[in-house]
C-alpha positions, 0 to 999 in steps of 0.5 A, spaced: 891 168 753 887 174 753 885 180 757 882 177 763 875 179 766 878 182 772 883 187 768 877 189 763 873 191 769 879 195 772 880 198 765 872 200 765 873 203 772 878 208 770 885 203 771 890 204 766 891 198 761 897 198 756 898 193 750 894 192 743 888 193 746 890 199 751 886 206 750 889 212 749 892 217 754 896 212 758 902 215 760 910 213 761 909 210 767 903 206 765 906 204 759 911 199 763 904 195 766 903 189 763 896 186 762 894 181 766 894 174 763 888 170 763 889 162 763 883 158 761 887 151 759 893 147 759 896 150 753 895 157 756 898 155 763 904 151 760 906 157 756 905 162 762 910 158 766 915 159 761 916 166 763 922 169 767 921 172 773 916 171 779 909 169 777 903 171 781 897 167 779 890 168 782 886 161 781 879 161 781 873 156 779 867 157 774 862 158 780 867 163 784 870 168 779 877 171 780 878 176 786 877 183 783 878 187 789 885 186 789 887 188 781 888 195 783 893 193 789 897 188 784 898 193 779 901 198 784 905 193 786 908 191 779 909 198 777 913 200 784 916 194 785 916 188 780 917 191 773 918 186 768 920 181 774 913 180 776 908 177 771 900 177 773 895 172 771 888 169 773 887 161 772 881 157 771 882 151 775 876 148 772 879 147 765 887 146 768 889 139 770 895 142 774 890 146 778 884 141 780 885 141 787 883 148 787 876 147 784 872 146 790 875 152 794 871 159 794 876 163 798 881 167 793 888 163 792 894 166 790 900 161 787 907 164 787 911 160 781 918 161 779 922 157 774 917 152 773 917 151 781 912 152 786 914 157 791 908 159 796 901 159 796 897 164 799 889 163 801 884 169 802 884 176 800 888 179 805 892 185 801 897 187 806 899 180 807 899 179 799 903 185 798 909 182 803 909 176 800 910 179 793 916 183 796 919 177 800 918 172 794 921 178 789 927 179 793 928 171 794 928 171 786 933 176 785 938 172 790 936 166 786 938 169 780 945 171 783 946 164 785 945 166 792 939 162 794 936 156 792 929 155 789 925 150 792 924 144 788 916 143 788 912 142 782 906 146 781 901 140 782 905 138 789 902 141 796 906 146 800 908 144 807 902 148 810 897 145 804 900 138 806 898 139 813 891 142 812 890 136 807 893 131 813 888 134 818 882 134 813 884 127 812 884 125 819 877 129 820 874 125 814 877 118 817 874 120 824 867 122 821 867 115 817 868 111 823 863 115 827 858 114 821 860 106 821 859 105 828 852 108 828 850 104 822 852 098 825 849 100 832 842 101 828 843 094 824 844 091 831 838 094 834 834 092 828 836 085 828 835 085 836 828 088 835 826 083 829 829 077 833 825 078 839 818 079 835 819 073 832 821 069 838 814 070 841 811 066 835 816 061 833 820 059 839 820 052 837 822 053 830 828 054 826 830 054 818 835 051 815 838 051 808 840 045 803 845 047 798 843 044 791 848 039 791 846 036 798 838 035 797 839 028 795 841 027 802 835 030 806 834 023 809 840 023 812 839 030 815 832 028 818 835 022 821 841 026 824 836 031 827 831 025 830 835 023 836 835 030 838 828 031 838 828 035 831 823 034 826 823 036 819 816 040 819 816 043 812 821 043 806 820 048 799 825 048 793 827 056 793 832 060 788 834 065 792 837 070 787 842 075 787 839 079 793 837 073 797 844 070 796 847 077 799 842 077 804 844 070 806 852 072 806 850 078 810 848 073 816 853 068 815 860 069 813 861 061 811 855 063 806 859 069 803 864 066 798 863 067 790 862 060 789 856 059 794 853 066 791 853 064 784 850 057 786 844 060 790 843 065 785 841 061 779 840 054 782 834 052 787 836 050 794 832 046 799 829 050 805 827 046 811 823 048 817 825 044 823 821 044 829 822 041 836 818 036 839 813 038 845 817 033 849 824 035 848 827 040 852 832 045 850 833 051 845 831 049 838 837 052 835 842 049 840 839 042 838 840 043 831 847 045 831 849 039 836 846 034 831 848 037 824 855 040 827 857 037 833 857 043 837 857 042 845 858 035 844 864 032 848 868 027 845 873 022 848 880 025 847 883 023 841 877 021 838 875 024 831 868 024 828 866 027 822 859 030 823 853 031 817 855 038 815 862 036 814 860 030 810 856 034 805 861 039 803 863 038 796 868 043 792 869 047 797 862 049 798 858 047 804 852 042 804 847 046 809 847 051 813 843 052 820 843 059 824 848 060 830 843 064 834 837 067 834 838 073 830 840 069 824 834 064 826 830 070 825 833 073 818 833 066 815 825 065 817 824 072 814 828 070 807 826 062 807 819 062 809 816 070 808 809 068 807 809 064 814 812 069 818 808 075 814 801 071 816 803 072 824 808 078 824 808 085 820 814 085 815 821 087 817 822 095 817 827 097 811 833 101 813 834 108 811 840 110 807 845 114 811 842 121 810 843 129 811 839 135 811 840 141 806 837 147 807 836 152 802 832 159 801 825 157 799 826 162 793 831 157 790 825 152 790 825 151 783 832 150 782 833 146 788 828 141 786 830 141 779 837 139 781 834 134 786 830 131 780 837 129 777 839 125 783 832 122 784 833 116 788 837 120 793 832 125 795 828 121 800 823 127 803 823 135 802 818 140 805 818 148 806 819 151 813 818 158 816 826 159 817 832 156 817 832 154 825 835 146 825 833 145 833 826 147 832 823 147 825 816 150 824 813 146 818 809 150 813 807 145 807 810 138 804 809 139 797 811 145 792 804 145 790 802 147 797 807 152 797 805 155 791 798 156 793 800 160 799 798 167 798 804 170 803 811 168 802 817 171 806 825 171 804 826 167 811 822 161 809 826 155 807 826 148 803 829 143 807 831 136 803 833 130 806 838 127 801 841 120 802 849 120 802 850 112 802 847 106 801 842 103 807 846 096 808 853 096 804 852 088 805 846 088 801 848 093 796 850 091 789 858 092 788 857 094 781 852 100 783 855 107 784 855 109 791 854 116 793 859 119 797 856 126 800 851 130 797 850 131 790 855 137 787 849 140 783 846 142 790 852 144 793 853 149 788 847 152 789 849 155 796 845 151 801 844 155 808 846 149 812 848 142 811 849 137 816 856 135 819 855 128 818 850 122 817 850 122 825 848 129 826 844 129 819 839 123 822 838 127 828 836 133 824 832 130 819 828 127 825 826 134 827 824 136 820 821 129 818 818 126 824 815 119 824 809 119 819 811 125 815 810 121 809 804 118 810 798 122 806 794 127 809 786 125 810 782 129 805 776 133 808 770 130 806 765 134 803 758 135 805 753 133 800 747 138 799 741 135 801 736 136 796 729 138 798 723 133 796 717 136 793 711 134 796 707 129 791 700 129 791 696 123 791 689 123 789 685 117 790 679 117 786 675 111 789 675 116 796 672 122 792 666 125 796 660 126 791 657 132 795 659 139 792 661 142 799 666 136 800 668 137 793 669 145 794 673 144 801 678 139 797 679 144 791 680 149 797 685 145 800 689 143 793 689 151 792 692 152 798 697 147 797 699 149 790 700 156 793 705 153 798 709 149 793 709 156 789 712 159 795 717 154 796 719 154 789 720 161 789 724 161 795 728 155 792 730 160 786 732 166 790 736 161 794 740 158 788 740 165 785 744 168 792 748 161 792 750 163 785 752 170 787 756 168 792 760 163 788 761 168 783 764 173 789 768 167 791 771 166 784 773 173 784 776 173 790 780 167 788 782 171 781 784 177 786 789 172 790 792 169 784 794 176 782 798 177 789 805 177 787 810 171 789 815 175 794 820 169 795 822 168 787 828 172 788 834 172 793 833 176 799 835 184 798 842 186 800 842 190 806 845 197 805 
């Protein structure tokens, strides 16, 4: 344990400090004041807890130091009330395991401990309240020493009743937030599936896909024979290895295809993709007819009669032999999965779902630190841009890249950089279970002190839609540079065969040539003067650009503190 930064600051400002490092001039009253201990690790913490009397500990985090404003008040209370029964300390929660629950708090936190038991916890820099609490706990400790009062049985790492109540409330709020996010995510997924099913239905109303598992491919003839009475024909077939991603996509659509055994087989061995087509003279829905032929759905059997349909016959070792979609949504998903080229030739590919995201707003003067922290979590950064202020309701875009922002000659403290950060996976059903899943914004960005963070992903989606509307990420067309037209010089072609032998005519021709040459010489001089003027203008433009480059950046430091 060493002299804390808080005590050092207090001593430097004229406060009295005693002990081995104390300075001369300390009076008799100051000699009774004990140095405030600085607890930086578990060993310091455990040694300090062994002291007798009331221990008052200021808990802080590395990014938010101890409360310096309370040092003088605590010293005064110790001298006047506590004496040797009151011990003060500051403890760094980042390196003490017992204090890990305080690591992300920014408000001052005070622990009251006696005989190894946590008596009370006070949050905030409320000097009168802290003084009253110290007086009350000193009286309680005196009664406990005389055996007239029993201390609470609570270890320092346990929660006090107010803390437990706050933790329960926070847990309830988190559960409600996650439920809202899950409902919004499911609603978005249902909307995407409905839109895709409607679009594919326009072109493939009489088509349906099915899948034969590897062990059932030899029974393809049986499948065709079972479908024929219902007017369904096998129009195409294709062996296909789905891979892990394809197996997860199929499991997301059909629960019976989501077992570990089915996924392992489809990820490694080729299955047989079937394209089924309803014949023109057959009425009914192709999906219903297929399910009736293979699964017996919708058939009325006599009472007590038992019939084993083809889908049941092809099962082996708890693995289904085939799969056919149950509804139009599954039909669309299976067509996209098994026959992407056929579908892609008619309909554009399905829109990929964006991961749940939130908006983080920072001052533009932090742009380099913010983007450096975002680069360390590169897959989570979806978009970013620079805006005129922190207005979330009506944002005003300045530019989309840091290069464009650096080119701006005038910057202001109110300008902001906004990040669209993913805080989850786009579709949990398709995500790799072994891959890490983000849970909230990156701590590196939160440590930079954002001006605004979306309350949850539902609010974040609305806010990001304002900051980054559709088409935001599309590259902007570059303006075409007009090419300068080159002046063609007049070329004189002389035909000797048409020369006139008369001297008068020769003189006239020579006169005309001289005129032409004078004209050409005049034009050449004009062009030279124009080029010289152009070079002068370019030189002036270069000087102007150099002057602009010398303009100081007004947004590379924090805003000035108002006095």
